[in-house]
N, C-alpha and C positions, 0 to 999 in steps of 0.2 A: 556486384560486391567487390570491394578492393581487397587485396590479398592480406592486408594487415588488420582487417576488421575482426579482431579476436577477443576484445574485451567485452564482457557482458554485464549489463546493468539491469537489476531486477527491481520492480515494484514488490512490495511485501504483501499487504492485505489484498486478498483476492487472487494472488498468484502463488505465493508460498505458504501463506497463513490464511486459514478459513475464518476470517472475521466477518460477522454479519450480525447486526443488532437483533435480527429475527430469532436467532438462537436463544436470546434472553426473553424477548417480548412475547414469544409464543407461550411462555410459561405465565406471563403476567396478564395478557389480554387474550383470552381463549377464542374470541371471535376474530376470524382472519381479516374481515373487512375493517373492523374497528382498529385492529393492530396496524394494518397498512395505512389507515388514515392518520393514526398517531405518529407513525414514523415518517409520513409525508408532510404533515401539517404542524406537528408540535416539535418533537425531536427530529427535525428534518435533516436531510443531507447538507443543506446550506448552513444550518445552525451548527452541525457537527464539524463542518469544514473550518469554521472559525476557531475551534479548538486545535485543529491541525495547523492553523495559521499562528497559533500562539496564545489565543485567549485562554484565561484560566478556567478550569472547570467550575470553580466557585462562582465566578462572574457569570458564566454561561447558565449555570443552574439557577442562580438567583433571578436572572433576567426572565427565563421561561416560567419559573414558579410565580413571578409577579403577574405575568400575562395569563397564566392558566392555573389559578389557585386551587382549582378542583382536581388538578392532576399532579400535585407536588410529589406524591410518592412515586408515581411512574417516572416523572422527570428525574428525580434524584437517583433512581435505580440505574440510569444510563451510565453514570460514573460509579456509583456505589457497587454495582454488580457487573462492572465492565468485563471482568474476566469470563463471565458466562456468555459473552458474545464471541468468544474464541472457541472454535471447534477443532483445535489442533492444527497440525501441519497438513498441507495438501500434498499427500505422499508422492504422487507421480511427479510433481514439480520439484520436490526436494531430491528425487532420484535424478532428474535432469541436472539440477544444481551440482549434485555429487559427481556426475559424469564430467561436467565442465571443470570442476575442481581437480578431479583426478587427471584430466588432460592438461592441466596447467594454465587454463585460461584465467586471466585476471578477472576478478568478480567484485562488483560494487552494487550498492543498493541506493535507491532514491525513493523515499516514501513520504506520503502525506500521513502524518501520525502525530498525535499530541505528545509534546515533550514530557508531560506528567505521567503518561502511561507507558512510554517506550522502554523505560528501564525495566519494567516488569516483563515485557516481551523478550528482552535480552536474556532474562533469567529462565524463561519458559522454553525458548527455542534455541538449542545448541548450535544449529547450523548458521545462525546469525554471526557467529564468530568466524565463519569461513570468508566473509567479505573483507577485502582490503580497506574498504571505507564505506560508511553509511551516512547519507545526508538525510536528516529528519526535518521535515517541514516546520514542526512546532518549535524546534530549536533555532531555526533560521528566520522565522516570522514571515515566511512566504510559502505558497503552495503551488503544486502543479495544477494547471498547465502553464503557469507563468514561466516564460523563457529564462528568467533570471535564476531560477533554482537549478535548471539544467546547466546553465553556464557556471554557477557556483560549484557544482559537482566537478566539472572539468577543470576549473581554475584551482580548486583546493587540492586535487589529486593529480594534476599535471596530465590530464587526458585530452585527447583530440577527438572532437565529436565524430569525425569521419571514421574513427577506429572503433566506434561503439555500436553494439547491438543493444537496444533498449526494449524491455518487456513490461507491459502494463495491461491490466484488465479493463482500464478505462480507455476507450478508443480516442478520446480527445487528448489524453496524456501521451499516448503512443504517437498520434499525429503531430503533436508539438515537438516531440523528439525528432521526428523525421524532418520537420521544417528547419531544424537546427543542424541537419546534416548527419544525424544518427540513422541507423536502420531500425525504425520503430516497428515492433511487433505487438499487435493487439492479441492479448492472451484470452483464449476461450476455455481450453482444457489442456492437461499435460500432454496427451498423445499428439495433439495438433502442434503444440509448441515444439515437441521433440522433432517432428517431421520438418518444421520450418528451420530448426537449427541444423538438421542433417543437410537440408538443401543449401544452407549457407556454408557447409563444410566445417562446422564447429563440432559436430558429433558424428560418430560412425553409424551407419544404418544397421 
């Protein structure tokens, strides 16, 4: 690690915010196998990623309802009951964020998130105001792990990739950051993250 690697960039969903569509769909589809099939094959990660890339929820919902007319109510719930997919903050991760903030480390966020719903996240999670800048994929019409969105973060905020530690729960996104010269960390849980940041000299043990 270089001595000046002190700026930390966080992914949000899955790292600081417990977002998971299962929090909602376990209420709507009691059978676990059926629910997993629905989230894999109907409201799939690939379908959701296009909203993170900037597709409107109206267009996305209409597309799937046309393909699956027997599931229109379940499909519409993905947007209509979106907040029920949020199970609050991941407390241990927010504690780490607080420690970094208290130590004066510059903090940024880079998130795959729909532009239509991100404003509500800003209202729900006060700690999002701690970041000096947040790049939201849905606003930029590009998603991780596209190198262009990492470069956009650096260009917009005058950051040098070699100075950055980047944290993401998706290993592909963490690897993409590393390929661009950042120190990518694959997030698994808060305690492991804290140990990795201690090893980098960013937190005290």
